[in-house]
C-alpha positions in Angstrom: 17.0 1.6 13.4 14.5 -1.2 13.0 15.4 -4.7 11.8 13.5 -8.0 11.6 13.9 -11.5 10.2 11.2 -14.2 9.6 11.1 -17.7 8.3 8.1 -19.8 7.7 7.5 -23.4 6.4 4.1 -24.7 5.3 3.2 -28.2 4.2 -0.2 -28.5 2.7 -2.4 -31.3 1.5 -5.8 -30.1 0.5 -8.8 -31.2 -1.5 -11.3 -28.7 -2.9 -14.6 -29.5 -4.6 -16.4 -27.0 -6.8 -19.6 -26.6 -8.7 -21.2 -23.8 -10.8 -24.9 -22.8 -11.0 -26.4 -20.5 -13.6 -28.9 -17.7 -12.8 -31.8 -20.1 -12.8 -30.1 -22.3 -10.2 -29.2 -25.2 -12.6 -26.0 -27.1 -12.0 -23.6 -26.7 -14.9 -20.5 -28.6 -13.8 -18.7 -30.3 -11.0 -15.0 -30.6 -10.2 -12.2 -31.0 -7.7 -8.7 -29.7 -7.1 -6.2 -31.6 -5.0 -3.0 -29.8 -3.9 0.1 -31.3 -2.2 2.8 -28.7 -1.6 5.8 -27.7 0.5 6.5 -24.0 0.8 9.2 -22.1 2.6 9.6 -18.3 2.9 12.3 -16.1 4.3 12.1 -12.4 4.8 14.3 -9.7 6.3 13.9 -6.0 6.7 16.0 -3.0 7.9 14.8 0.5 8.5 16.8 3.6 9.3 15.2 7.0 10.3 17.0 10.2 11.3 16.9 13.9 11.7 19.6 16.4 11.2 19.7 20.1 12.2 20.9 22.4 9.4 22.5 25.8 9.6 21.5 26.1 13.3 23.7 29.2 13.8 23.0 30.8 10.4 20.5 33.4 9.3 16.8 32.7 9.8 16.6 32.4 6.0 18.2 29.0 5.9 16.2 25.8 6.5 16.7 24.3 9.9 15.7 20.7 9.6 16.5 17.7 7.4 14.9 14.3 7.9 15.7 11.1 6.1 14.6 7.5 6.0 15.8 4.3 4.3 14.3 0.9 4.3 15.2 -2.4 2.6 13.2 -5.6 2.6 14.3 -8.9 1.2 12.0 -11.9 0.5 12.4 -15.3 -1.0 9.9 -18.1 -1.6 10.5 -21.7 -2.6 7.4 -23.7 -3.6 7.2 -27.4 -4.6 3.9 -29.0 -5.3 1.6 -31.2 -7.3 -1.9 -30.1 -8.5 -4.5 -32.5 -9.7 -7.7 -31.1 -11.1 -10.8 -32.3 -12.8 -13.5 -30.3 -14.5 -16.7 -32.3 -15.4 -19.2 -30.7 -17.7 -22.7 -32.2 -17.2 -23.9 -31.2 -20.7 -21.1 -32.5 -22.9 -18.2 -34.8 -21.9 -16.0 -33.4 -24.6 -15.6 -30.3 -22.4 -14.2 -32.3 -19.5 -10.7 -31.4 -18.5 -8.1 -33.3 -16.3 -4.7 -32.1 -15.2 -1.8 -33.5 -13.2 0.8 -30.8 -12.9 4.0 -30.4 -10.8 5.6 -27.1 -9.8 9.1 -26.3 -8.6 9.2 -22.5 -8.3 11.5 -20.0 -6.7 11.2 -16.2 -6.3 13.3 -13.6 -4.6 12.8 -9.8 -4.4 14.3 -6.7 -2.9 12.3 -3.6 -2.1 14.1 -0.4 -1.3 12.8 3.0 -0.3 14.6 6.2 0.3 12.9 9.4 1.5 13.9 12.9 2.8 12.3 16.2 3.7 14.0 19.6 4.1 12.3 22.8 5.4 11.3 25.4 6.1 12.3 27.0 2.8 9.9 30.0 2.9 12.4 32.5 4.6 15.0 31.6 1.9 12.5 32.1 -0.9 10.4 35.1 0.3 12.3 36.6 3.2 10.4 38.1 6.2 7.2 38.9 4.4 3.6 37.7 4.7 4.5 34.5 2.9 6.7 33.6 5.9 3.6 32.4 7.7 3.4 29.6 5.2 5.8 26.8 5.8 7.4 25.3 2.6 8.9 21.8 2.7 10.5 19.8 0.0 9.8 16.1 0.0 11.1 13.3 -2.1 10.3 9.5 -2.0 12.1 7.0 -4.2 11.2 3.3 -4.4 13.1 0.6 -6.3 11.7 -2.9 -6.5 13.2 -5.8 -8.3 12.4 -9.5 -8.4 13.7 -12.7 -10.0 11.8 -15.9 -10.6 12.6 -19.4 -11.8 9.6 -21.6 -12.5 9.9 -25.3 -13.4 6.6 -26.8 -14.4 5.9 -30.3 -15.7 2.8 -32.3 -16.7 2.2 -36.0 -16.1 2.8 -38.2 -19.2 0.7 -41.4 -18.9 2.7 -43.2 -21.5 6.1 -42.8 -19.9 4.7 -42.5 -16.3 6.9 -39.5 -15.8 6.4 -35.7 -15.4 7.6 -33.9 -18.6 8.6 -30.3 -18.8 5.9 -27.8 -19.7 7.9 -25.5 -22.1 5.3 -22.7 -21.9 4.9 -22.4 -18.1 8.6 -23.1 -17.3 10.3 -19.7 -17.3 13.0 -17.5 -15.9 12.1 -13.8 -15.4 13.4 -10.6 -13.9 11.3 -7.5 -13.1 12.4 -3.9 -12.1 10.1 -1.0 -11.1 11.3 2.5 -10.1 8.9 5.0 -8.6 9.9 8.6 -7.9 7.6 11.0 -6.1 8.9 14.6 -5.5 6.6 17.0 -3.8 6.3 20.5 -2.3 4.3 20.8 0.9 2.7 24.1 1.8 1.4 24.4 5.4 -0.3 27.1 7.4 -1.3 26.7 11.0 -3.7 28.9 13.1 -3.9 28.4 16.8 -5.9 29.8 19.8 -5.4 28.8 23.4 -6.3 29.8 26.9 -4.1 28.6 29.7 -5.5 25.5 31.5 -8.7 25.8 29.5 -8.4 24.9 25.9 -6.2 24.6 22.9 -7.5 24.9 19.3 -5.6 24.6 16.0 -6.6 24.8 12.4 -4.1 23.3 10.0 -4.1 23.6 6.2 -1.8 21.4 4.0 -1.4 21.4 0.3 0.9 18.8 -1.4 2.0 19.5 -5.0 3.3 16.1 -5.9 4.5 14.4 -9.1 4.8 10.7 -9.8 7.2 9.1 -12.2 7.0 5.3 -12.7 9.1 3.1 -14.9 9.1 -0.7 -15.2 11.0 -3.3 -17.2 10.3 -7.0 -17.5 12.6 -9.7 -18.9 11.5 -13.2 -19.6 12.4 -16.4 -21.5 9.0 -15.9 -23.3 9.4 -13.1 -25.9 5.9 -11.8 -25.4 6.6 -11.0 -21.8 9.5 -8.7 -22.5 8.5 -5.0 -22.2 9.3 -1.7 -20.6 6.9 1.2 -19.8 7.1 4.6 -18.3 4.5 7.1 -16.9 4.5 10.6 -15.4 1.6 12.1 -13.5 0.5 15.0 -11.2 -1.0 13.7 -8.0 -1.9 16.6 -5.7 -3.6 16.3 -2.3 -4.9 18.7 0.3 -6.0 18.4 3.9 -7.8 20.7 6.4 -8.0 19.7 10.0 -9.3 21.3 13.1 -8.4 20.2 16.7 -10.4 21.3 19.7 -8.7 20.2 22.9 -10.6 21.0 26.1 -8.3 20.2 29.0 -9.7 17.6 31.3 -12.9 17.3 29.3 -12.7 16.2 25.7 -10.8 16.3 22.4 -12.5 16.7 19.1 -10.9 16.3 15.6 -12.4 17.3 12.3 -10.6 16.5 9.0 -11.5 17.2 5.4 -9.2 15.7 2.7 -8.7 15.4 -1.0 -6.2 13.0 -2.7 -5.4 11.8 -6.2 -3.7 8.4 -6.5 -2.4 6.5 -9.5 -2.2 2.7 -10.1 -0.1 0.9 -12.7 -0.6 -2.5 -14.1 2.2 -5.0 -13.7 3.3 -8.2 -15.5 0.6 -10.3 -13.9 -2.1 -8.1 -15.5 -0.2 -7.3 -18.7 1.5 -10.5 -19.9 1.0 -13.4 -17.5 1.7 -17.0 -18.3 -1.7 -18.6 -18.3 -2.1 -21.7 -16.2 -5.3 -23.4 -17.3 -5.2 -26.2 -14.7 -8.0 -24.4 -12.9 -10.6 -24.6 -15.6 -13.1 -22.6 -13.5 -11.0 -19.4 -13.6 -8.6 -18.9 -16.5 -6.9 -15.5 -16.0 -5.6 -14.0 -19.2 -3.5 -10.8 -19.8 -4.0 -7.5 -21.6 -0.8 -5.8 -22.9 -2.8 -2.7 -23.8 -3.7 -1.9 -20.2 -3.1 1.7 -19.1 -2.8 3.3 -15.7 -5.8 4.4 -13.7 -6.4 7.6 -11.6 -8.5 7.8 -8.5 -9.8 11.0 -7.0 -11.3 10.9 -3.4 -12.8 13.4 -1.0 -13.2 12.2 2.6 -14.4 13.7 5.9 -13.6 12.3 9.4 -14.7 13.3 12.9 -13.7 11.9 16.3 -14.6 12.6 19.9 -12.7 11.5 22.9 -13.7 12.2 26.5 -11.4 12.3 29.6 -14.1 11.8 32.2 -14.5 8.7 34.4 -17.4 7.4 32.3 -15.9 7.4 28.9 -17.9 8.3 25.8 -16.0 8.1 22.5 -17.2 8.1 18.9 -15.9 8.5 15.4 -17.4 8.7 11.9 -16.1 8.8 8.4 -17.4 9.3 4.9 -15.6 9.2 1.5 -16.7 9.5 -2.1 -14.5 8.9 -5.1 -14.3 8.0 -8.8 -11.7 6.1 -10.8 -10.8 7.1 -14.4 -9.7 4.2 -16.5 -10.5 1.7 -13.7 -9.2 -1.9 -14.2 -12.5 -3.8 -14.8 -13.1 -7.4 -15.7 -13.7 -8.5 -19.3 -15.4 -11.9 -18.7 -16.4 -14.7 -21.1 -18.6 -17.5 -19.6 -19.3 -20.5 -21.8 -22.3 -22.9 -21.7 -20.7 -25.2 -19.2 -19.7 -22.5 -16.7 -16.0 -22.0 -17.5 -14.9 -18.5 -17.0 -12.1 -16.7 -18.9 -11.3 -13.1 -17.9 -8.8 -10.3 -18.3 -8.6 -6.7 -17.3 -9.6 -3.7 -19.4 -9.7 0.1 -18.7 -13.3 1.2 -18.1 -14.7 4.5 -17.0 -17.7 5.0 -14.6 -16.3 3.4 -11.4 -17.7 5.4 -8.4 -17.9 4.6 -4.8 -19.3 5.8 -1.4 -17.9 4.7 1.9 -19.4 5.5 5.3 -18.8 4.2 8.8 -18.6 4.9 12.5 -18.1 3.5 15.9 -19.2 4.4 19.4 -18.0 3.4 22.8 -19.6 4.1 26.2 -18.0 3.1 29.5 -19.8 3.2 32.9 -17.9 2.7 36.2 -19.7 2.3 39.5 -17.8 1.1 42.6 -16.3 -2.3 41.6 -18.4 -2.8 38.5 -17.7 -1.8 34.9 -20.1 -1.8 32.0 -19.0 -1.1 28.4 -21.1 -0.8 25.3 -19.5 -0.8 21.8 -21.2 -0.3 18.5 -19.7 -0.1 15.0 -20.9 -0.1 11.4 -19.6 0.2 7.9 -21.5 0.8 4.6 -19.9 0.5 1.2 -21.5 1.1 -2.2 -19.8 1.1 -5.6 -20.7 1.1 -9.3 -18.2 -1.3 -10.9 -18.2 -1.4 -14.7 -17.3 -4.7 -16.5 -18.0 -6.6 -19.7 -19.8 -10.0 -19.6 -19.9 -12.1 -22.8 -19.3 -8.9 -24.9 -22.1 -7.0 -23.2 -21.3 -3.9 -21.1 -22.5 -4.2 -17.5 -22.4 -2.3 -14.3 -22.4 -4.2 -11.0 -24.1 -2.2 -8.2 -22.4 -3.6 -5.2 -23.5 -2.9 -1.6 -21.8 -4.3 1.5 -22.8 -3.7 5.1 -21.0 -4.6 8.3 -22.4 -4.0 11.8 -21.4 -5.1 15.3 -22.7 -4.7 18.8 -21.0 -5.8 22.0 -21.8 -5.5 25.7 -19.1 -6.2 28.3 -19.5 -6.4 32.1 -16.8 -7.0 34.8 -16.7 -7.1 38.6 -13.3 -6.3 40.0 -11.0 -8.9 38.5 -13.2 -11.8 39.5 -15.9 -11.9 36.8 -16.0 -10.9 33.1 -18.7 -11.5 30.6 -19.1 -10.3 27.0 -22.1 -10.6 24.6 -21.5 -9.9 20.9 -23.6 -9.7 17.8 -22.2 -9.1 14.3 -23.8 -9.0 10.9 -22.3 -8.9 7.3 -24.4 -8.4 4.2 -23.2 -8.4 0.6 -25.5 -7.7 -2.4 -24.6 -7.3 -6.1 -27.1 -6.4 -8.8 -26.3 -6.3 -12.5 -27.5 -3.6 -15.0 -27.6 -5.9 -18.0 -30.6 -7.8 -19.3 -30.0 -10.7 -16.9 -30.6 -8.5 -13.9 -29.0 -11.1 -11.8 -28.6 -10.5 -8.0 -26.0 -12.2 -5.8 -26.5 -12.2 -2.0 -24.6 -13.3 1.0 -25.4 -12.8 4.7 -23.4 -13.9 7.8 -24.6 -13.6 11.4 -22.5 -14.4 14.5 -23.8 -14.4 18.0 -21.2 -15.0 20.7 -20.9 -15.2 24.5 -17.7 -15.3 26.5 -17.1 -15.4 30.2 -14.2 -15.6 32.7 -14.4 -16.5 36.4 -11.4 -16.0 38.6 -11.8 -18.5 41.4 -8.5 -17.7 43.2 -5.4 -15.8 42.3 -4.1 -19.0 40.8 -7.1 -20.6 39.1 -9.2 -19.1 36.3 -12.0 -20.7 34.1 -12.8 -19.3 30.7 -15.4 -20.3 28.1 -16.9 -19.0 24.9 -19.7 -20.0 22.6 -20.3 -18.8 19.0 -23.4 -19.4 16.9 -22.9 -18.8 13.2 -25.4 -18.6 10.4 -24.5 -18.3 6.7 -26.9 -17.7 3.9 -25.8 -17.4 0.2 -27.5 -17.3 -3.2 -28.1 -20.7 -4.7 -27.1 -22.5 -1.4 -29.1 -23.6 1.6 -28.3 -21.8 4.9 -25.5 -23.3 7.0 -25.8 -23.1 10.8 -23.2 -24.3 13.3 -22.1 -23.7 16.9 -18.5 -23.6 18.3 -18.0 -24.0 22.1 -14.5 -23.7 23.7 -13.5 -24.0 27.3 -10.2 -23.3 29.2 -8.8 -23.9 32.7 -5.8 -21.8 33.6 -3.6 -22.5 36.6 -0.7 -20.3 37.9 1.9 -22.1 40.0 5.3 -21.4 41.7 6.0 -18.7 44.3 5.7 -15.8 41.8 2.8 -17.3 39.8 5.0 -17.1 36.7 4.4 -20.7 35.4 1.0 -21.0 33.7 -0.6 -24.3 32.9 -3.5 -24.1 30.5 -5.8 -26.9 29.5 -8.1 -26.2 26.5 -11.1 -28.2 25.2 -11.9 -26.8 21.7 -14.9 -27.3 19.6 -16.7 -29.4 22.2 -19.7 -29.8 19.9 -17.7 -31.0 16.9 -19.3 -28.5 14.4 -16.3 -26.3 13.5 -16.1 -25.4 9.8 -13.8 -23.1 7.9 -16.5 -21.2 6.0 -16.0 -18.1 4.0 -18.0 -16.1 1.4 -16.4 -13.8 -1.2 -18.2 -11.6 -3.7 -16.9 -9.8 -6.7 -19.3 -8.0 -9.0 -21.2 -10.8 -10.9 -19.6 -13.7 -8.9 -20.2 -15.0 -5.4 -18.1 -17.9 -4.0 -18.8 -19.9 -0.9 -15.9 -22.0 0.5 -16.3 -24.7 3.1 -13.2 -26.6 4.2 -12.7 -29.4 6.7 -10.9 -28.5 9.9 -9.8 -30.0 13.1 -12.8 -30.8 15.4 -13.2 -31.5 19.1 -9.6 -31.5 20.2 -7.7 -30.7 23.4 -4.5 -28.8 24.1 -2.2 -28.5 27.1 0.0 -25.4 27.2 2.8 -24.4 29.5 4.1 -20.9 29.6 6.8 -19.4 31.8 7.1 -15.7 32.5 10.5 -14.7 33.9 9.1 -11.4 35.4 12.7 -10.1 36.1 15.6 -9.4 33.8 19.1 -8.3 34.6 20.9 -8.2 38.0 18.9 -7.5 41.1 19.9 -4.3 42.9 21.8 -4.5 46.2 18.9 -3.5 48.4 16.7 -6.2 47.0 19.2 -9.0 47.7 20.1 -8.1 51.3 
């Protein structure tokens, strides 16, 4: 049994400025968005898992194991806020837009899942024949999700100096979705072992799975009322080989195939369109269909058990999506963007990555080298201003770190990370959108005594994005940590953060023919004093320890 509860409250007062450039780098518009909001969320979950022996004393023909699981999650969100926005078109003031809109929204949802497996059914079906070497298991997964929302939206009326109800965006709605996935799993294992030397296994799994999905939406707005149902066959297969050499290493090789299905929901089919953000107006498409994804992947991992550890892993996956949900985008002369989703074919992708870790120990010294990298490439079809387009998107991530420690007295780490994003378009514009992010960091710890420790870290960051000048900044933090009391279980920590006063909340996001750079103000050059008490002991002390 697993249970949890969480409550969060967030008060926000933020100002965001925006601007749009065309392919030639000319400024088309400027604008801002100011949000004042109060948000509270509550969530609770409960999970139950169990296993039951069946017909333990019956004939071998009867299945011997039944497993089950049930989980329920409840969530609620209350949001109150005011949004003020301005969109200023530099070419024609008639295209300017200004909004002052208030929101009082509430949402609650319940997500329930029930699953079970029963097996092995092969002896019951085929008896003691050659098929008995194949294990047959029946699996079923049921998910029921329902939500209720009540949105009260109003716009500022300058004549009455009051907020007046927005009859379109104010809405009560209820949504229900049921997903049923029955499956038959066929498994065959082969093994070979030599006592105290090695253990090798080859496992073959085939899942014959169906998917049944039904959804129903109710709303005050008539165009949002609908119900849809789908049924699909979504098989998967997996072949894995384990080579376990006792005391030396463990290798795993895995080849997999899987088909998955995705279904559009109310937010993609029939949303209520809030136009207060004139930069991005998201519309709906009630004719959207489901999409199907087929993927083949291969994974390998190596783990050593020697003193000087050498571990590595690599993965590669290729896939295609039939009826992928692609963007249908219309961009006007002043840079406003309206978009909705359509089903498009031709979406393909390639993912590849890996990591490596080498650890060297000699006497009281330890040196660790870590390397990781990830490469993603995809062909993403979309439609821009009525013209079919394919965005060729490439992203690369790489990281290198070197860590050294001496006993528990010294510890130093040097890191270098790099992220690259590039999107090229197939249409006549042949526009390219680029983003690069470098981070170089150094962190060190010095343990002066058992009670006193000094830590410091420095990060140098460089961000370069299309149509924007590079941004460089450095963050330097320092901490002094003191342990006191007889058992060293009271920790006093003084932190000096962003000593250079250059901290920025900077992020880049790219999506097909769009790249966005976000730069937000943040707390700079501040100090913190933290006290933490560690009890160390719980419950009653035993008799021997108290005498």
